[in-house]
C-alpha positions as CSV (number, residue, x, y, z in Angstrom):
1,M,0.0,0.3,0.0
2,S,1.2,3.1,-0.8
3,Q,1.7,5.7,2.0
4,S,-1.1,8.5,3.3
5,L,-1.1,12.2,2.7
6,D,-1.4,12.8,6.3
7,L,1.9,10.1,7.0
8,A,3.7,11.5,4.7
9,L,3.3,15.0,6.0
10,N,3.9,14.0,9.3
11,A,7.1,12.8,8.7
12,F,8.3,15.6,6.9
13,A,10.3,18.1,9.0
14,P,12.2,21.0,6.7
15,P,13.5,24.1,7.8
16,L,10.9,26.9,8.2
17,P,9.7,28.7,6.6
18,L,8.8,27.0,3.6
19,A,7.9,27.6,0.3
20,V,6.2,25.8,-1.7
21,A,5.7,25.5,-5.4
22,L,2.1,25.9,-6.7
23,S,0.6,24.5,-10.2
24,G,-2.6,24.8,-9.4
25,G,-2.9,21.1,-9.8
26,A,-3.9,18.1,-7.8
27,D,-0.8,17.5,-6.1
28,S,0.2,20.9,-5.4
29,T,-2.8,22.0,-4.4
30,A,-2.6,19.3,-1.4
31,L,0.8,20.0,-0.8
32,L,0.2,23.3,-0.3
33,V,-2.8,23.0,2.0
34,A,-1.3,20.1,4.1
35,C,2.2,22.3,4.7
36,A,-0.1,25.6,5.5
37,R,-2.8,23.6,7.8
38,K,0.6,22.6,10.1
39,W,3.0,25.1,10.2
40,P,0.5,28.4,10.1
41,S,1.9,31.7,8.8
42,Q,5.0,29.7,8.0
43,V,4.2,29.1,4.2
44,T,4.8,31.3,0.9
45,A,3.1,29.5,-2.4
46,V,5.2,30.5,-5.9
47,H,3.3,29.6,-8.9
48,I,5.3,29.4,-12.6
49,N,3.4,30.9,-15.3
50,H,5.7,29.2,-18.3
51,G,3.6,30.6,-21.1
52,L,3.3,28.0,-23.1
53,Q,-0.9,27.2,-23.0
54,A,-3.6,29.0,-23.0
55,A,-5.2,28.0,-19.4
56,A,-2.3,29.2,-18.1
57,S,-4.2,32.5,-17.1
58,Q,-6.7,30.1,-16.0
59,F,-4.1,28.3,-13.5
60,E,-3.1,32.3,-12.3
61,R,-6.7,32.8,-11.2
62,Q,-7.0,29.4,-9.5
63,C,-3.8,29.5,-7.5
64,Q,-4.7,33.0,-6.6
65,Q,-8.0,31.9,-5.5
66,L,-6.7,29.0,-3.0
67,C,-4.1,31.2,-1.7
68,D,-6.8,33.0,-0.8
69,S,-8.7,30.9,0.7
70,L,-5.8,30.3,3.0
71,Q,-5.1,33.6,4.4
72,L,-1.1,32.9,2.2
73,P,0.8,35.1,0.2
74,L,1.4,33.9,-3.2
75,H,4.1,35.0,-5.8
76,I,3.9,34.4,-9.7
77,L,6.8,34.1,-11.9
78,Q,6.6,34.5,-15.1
79,V,9.1,32.4,-17.4
80,N,10.3,31.5,-20.9
81,A,10.0,27.8,-21.5
82,H,9.9,27.4,-25.2
83,A,12.3,25.0,-26.5
84,S,15.3,25.6,-28.4
85,A,16.6,23.9,-31.2
86,G,17.2,20.0,-30.1
87,Q,15.9,20.5,-26.7
88,S,12.5,18.6,-26.1
89,P,9.5,21.1,-24.8
90,E,9.6,18.8,-21.0
91,D,13.4,19.3,-20.9
92,A,12.9,23.3,-21.4
93,A,9.9,23.7,-19.0
94,R,11.4,21.8,-16.7
95,I,15.1,24.1,-16.8
96,A,13.4,26.9,-17.0
97,R,11.1,26.2,-14.2
98,Y,13.4,24.9,-11.2
99,G,15.5,28.2,-12.5
100,A,13.4,30.3,-11.7
101,L,12.5,28.8,-8.6
102,T,16.0,28.9,-7.3
103,E,16.3,32.5,-8.3
104,F,13.5,33.4,-6.1
105,M,15.0,31.1,-3.2
106,T,18.0,33.1,-4.2
107,A,17.4,36.5,-5.3
108,H,13.6,37.7,-4.0
109,P,13.2,39.5,-0.9
110,Q,10.3,36.8,0.7
111,G,12.1,33.9,-1.4
112,K,15.3,34.2,0.8
113,A,13.4,34.6,3.5
114,C,12.7,30.9,3.1
115,K,14.6,27.7,4.3
116,A,13.2,25.3,1.8
117,M,11.1,24.8,-1.1
118,A,8.6,22.3,-1.3
119,L,7.5,20.3,-4.7
120,G,4.4,17.7,-5.2
121,Q,5.9,15.1,-7.6
122,H,4.0,11.7,-5.8
123,A,4.3,7.9,-6.5
124,D,3.3,7.9,-9.7
125,D,5.3,10.7,-11.0
126,Q,8.0,8.4,-9.9
127,V,7.7,5.7,-11.4
128,E,7.3,7.6,-15.1
129,T,10.4,8.9,-14.4
130,L,12.0,5.5,-14.0
131,L,10.3,3.9,-16.6
132,L,11.5,6.7,-18.6
133,A,15.2,6.0,-17.2
134,L,14.8,2.3,-18.1
135,S,13.5,3.2,-21.6
136,R,16.4,5.1,-22.0
137,G,19.1,2.5,-20.7
138,A,20.4,4.9,-17.4
139,G,22.8,4.2,-15.4
140,L,22.4,4.4,-11.4
141,P,21.7,7.9,-11.2
142,G,18.5,7.2,-14.2
143,L,17.2,4.7,-11.7
144,S,17.4,6.4,-9.2
145,A,15.1,8.4,-10.6
146,M,13.6,11.9,-8.4
147,P,15.5,12.4,-5.0
148,A,13.5,13.1,-1.7
149,Q,15.8,15.8,-1.3
150,W,18.8,17.8,-2.9
151,V,20.5,21.0,-2.4
152,R,20.7,23.3,-5.7
153,N,22.9,26.4,-5.9
154,G,22.0,26.8,-1.9
155,V,18.4,26.3,-1.9
156,A,17.4,23.0,-0.3
157,F,14.7,21.1,-2.3
158,Y,12.1,18.3,-1.5
159,R,9.7,16.2,-2.3
160,P,7.6,14.8,0.2
161,L,5.0,13.0,-1.5
162,L,7.2,10.2,-3.6
163,Q,5.8,8.3,-1.4
164,V,2.1,8.7,-2.1
165,S,-0.2,7.6,-4.7
166,S,-2.4,10.0,-7.5
167,L,-5.2,8.3,-6.2
168,E,-4.6,8.9,-2.3
169,I,-3.8,12.8,-3.5
170,R,-7.1,13.3,-4.9
171,R,-8.9,11.4,-2.6
172,W,-7.7,13.4,0.3
173,L,-9.0,16.9,-1.8
174,A,-12.2,15.0,-1.9
175,Q,-12.4,14.3,1.5
176,E,-10.7,17.9,2.7
177,E,-13.6,19.7,-0.6
178,H,-10.6,21.3,-2.1
179,T,-10.4,21.8,-6.1
180,F,-8.0,22.1,-8.5
181,I,-7.7,22.2,-11.7
182,E,-6.6,19.5,-14.4
183,D,-3.7,20.1,-16.8
184,P,-4.8,20.0,-20.2
185,T,-1.5,19.1,-22.4
186,N,-1.3,15.8,-19.5
187,T,-3.8,13.8,-21.9
188,D,-1.2,15.3,-25.1
189,E,0.2,11.6,-25.8
190,A,2.7,13.6,-28.1
191,F,4.7,13.5,-24.7
192,T,6.5,10.2,-23.9
193,R,5.7,11.1,-20.0
194,N,1.7,11.0,-21.1
195,R,1.9,7.7,-23.1
196,I,3.6,6.3,-20.2
197,R,0.4,7.6,-17.7
198,A,-2.3,6.6,-20.2
199,R,-0.8,3.5,-21.9
200,L,1.6,1.3,-19.2
201,M,0.5,2.3,-16.3
202,P,-2.8,1.0,-16.2
203,A,-1.6,-2.2,-17.7
204,L,1.4,-2.4,-14.5
205,R,-1.4,-1.7,-11.7
206,E,-3.4,-4.8,-13.3
207,V,-0.4,-7.4,-14.1
208,F,1.1,-6.0,-10.6
209,P,-1.3,-4.1,-8.2
210,Q,1.7,-3.7,-5.7
211,H,3.8,-1.6,-8.2
212,L,3.7,2.0,-7.0
213,D,5.7,1.0,-3.9
214,T,7.6,-2.1,-5.3
215,F,9.0,0.4,-8.4
216,T,9.9,3.7,-6.3
217,R,11.3,0.7,-3.6
218,S,14.0,-0.1,-6.5
219,A,14.4,3.2,-7.6
220,S,15.1,3.5,-3.9
221,H,17.6,1.0,-3.9
222,A,19.0,2.7,-6.9
223,A,20.0,5.7,-5.1
224,Q,21.7,4.0,-2.3
225,A,23.5,2.1,-4.6
226,Q,24.7,5.5,-6.0
227,V,25.7,6.9,-2.9
228,V,27.8,3.8,-2.1
229,L,29.0,4.7,-5.5
230,D,30.0,8.3,-5.1
231,E,31.7,7.2,-1.5
232,V,34.2,4.8,-3.5
233,A,34.9,7.4,-6.1
234,Q,36.2,10.3,-3.9
235,E,38.2,7.4,-2.2
236,D,39.9,6.3,-5.1
237,W,39.7,10.1,-6.5
238,L,42.3,10.2,-4.0
239,R,44.6,8.2,-5.1
240,V,45.0,8.7,-8.8
241,C,44.7,12.9,-8.6
242,N,47.8,14.6,-9.4
243,T,46.7,17.3,-6.3
244,S,49.0,19.7,-8.1
245,Q,47.0,19.1,-11.5
246,N,43.9,18.0,-9.9
247,A,43.7,15.5,-12.3
248,P,43.7,12.2,-12.6
249,E,47.0,10.5,-13.2
250,I,47.4,7.9,-16.4
251,K,49.2,5.1,-14.5
252,K,47.2,5.1,-10.9
253,L,44.0,4.9,-12.8
254,Q,45.2,2.3,-14.5
255,G,46.3,0.0,-10.9
256,L,42.0,0.4,-10.4
257,S,39.5,-2.0,-12.2
258,N,37.8,-0.9,-15.3
259,A,34.8,-0.7,-13.4
260,R,35.9,1.5,-10.3
261,Q,38.3,3.2,-13.7
262,S,34.9,4.4,-14.6
263,N,33.2,5.4,-11.7
264,V,36.1,7.7,-10.6
265,L,36.1,9.1,-14.7
266,R,32.8,10.0,-13.9
267,Y,33.0,11.7,-11.0
268,W,35.7,13.7,-12.7
269,L,34.1,14.7,-15.1
270,K,30.6,15.4,-13.1
271,S,32.6,17.4,-10.4
272,R,35.9,19.0,-11.6
273,C,34.7,19.6,-15.3
274,Q,31.0,19.8,-14.6
275,S,30.5,17.6,-17.7
276,S,29.1,13.7,-18.7
277,A,30.6,11.1,-20.8
278,S,28.1,8.8,-22.7
279,A,28.9,5.2,-22.2
280,A,30.0,4.9,-25.4
281,Q,32.8,7.9,-24.7
282,L,33.5,6.4,-21.6
283,Q,34.5,3.0,-23.0
284,E,36.4,4.6,-25.7
285,L,38.4,6.5,-23.0
286,L,39.0,3.3,-20.7
287,S,40.7,1.5,-23.8
288,Q,42.9,4.4,-24.8
289,I,43.8,4.7,-21.2
290,A,44.5,0.9,-20.8
291,A,46.4,1.0,-24.3
292,C,48.7,4.3,-22.9
293,T,51.6,1.9,-22.2
294,T,54.7,4.3,-23.8
295,A,55.1,7.8,-23.9
296,G,54.6,8.9,-27.4
297,H,50.6,7.7,-26.4
298,Q,48.7,10.4,-27.2
299,I,45.2,10.4,-26.0
300,Q,42.1,12.7,-27.1
301,I,38.9,12.1,-27.6
302,K,35.4,14.2,-27.2
303,V,33.7,13.0,-24.0
304,G,30.3,14.6,-23.2
305,S,30.8,18.2,-24.1
306,G,34.3,18.4,-24.4
307,F,37.8,16.5,-25.0
308,V,40.1,14.2,-22.8
309,R,44.0,14.4,-23.7
310,R,47.0,13.3,-22.3
311,S,48.7,15.8,-20.5
312,K,51.8,14.5,-19.8
313,A,51.4,12.0,-16.7
314,E,47.7,12.9,-16.3
315,L,44.3,13.6,-17.9
316,A,43.5,16.8,-18.8
317,W,40.1,18.1,-19.6
318,Y,39.2,21.0,-22.6
319,N,35.9,22.8,-23.9
320,E,37.9,22.6,-27.0
321,I,40.0,20.8,-29.1
322,V,44.0,21.9,-28.4
């Protein structure tokens, strides 16, 4: 059985005051109502207007009416969420949304007064995210799906409803007699997530009635395993890093197993180079490292958004070919 909303909120203990991202839909509406009840005068609502659909003004009105009824402050943020060339609409909207929320929390006076931001994603969202990751052949970071809490640019984000089903949330709202608005784009099957929601989720519910519990549990296991890998990567980084150059030494990398080489190289690229490698790029890099047994052996391959090349005894990362 998925967790009840009341139980999830009882366990939710963020630093206060708290900002809640409010779309006007069922999930964020329930989250805001429950948080406002638990922490009177300690909650602020934030609504993002993506400017992508005609219903945007209707969402704003719904959010304003809800906040007026709860006597809560509401901040409406306008963003440009139009996708650029080669970017999916979902990614563009997500990047714009989190950028606006982060800016509100770090630059707006009311946002800076808040200690944390709560988001309304639930168990169904978590399973959909896991299925998307599986369809893309993701590794552990992707199979971990959405974290329950994380920090970005100094802002603490929380998702307290990840163990609560969409059905439970809607039942709770009906019991509390609170209205919400349905996003018309949620039924547009041009979006992969919506196809998963419309076609796969009902089939999973029929074949595996407990799939929300078991799939979210698997995501939690993957997240725990990733924490261990991150800790191992940090330990291995101390072994292979040339501290004066802040770069991995090739000979020391060769002393690790392929799996640990791969793990520490991902750590290096992410934490030191702000980049990432595809599976094919990483495999090619591992092959080049293994072959690097002479002083004249050169390494220079495309990795992530830049290039990795040999620089004497170390690997170096560059934004462009040098």
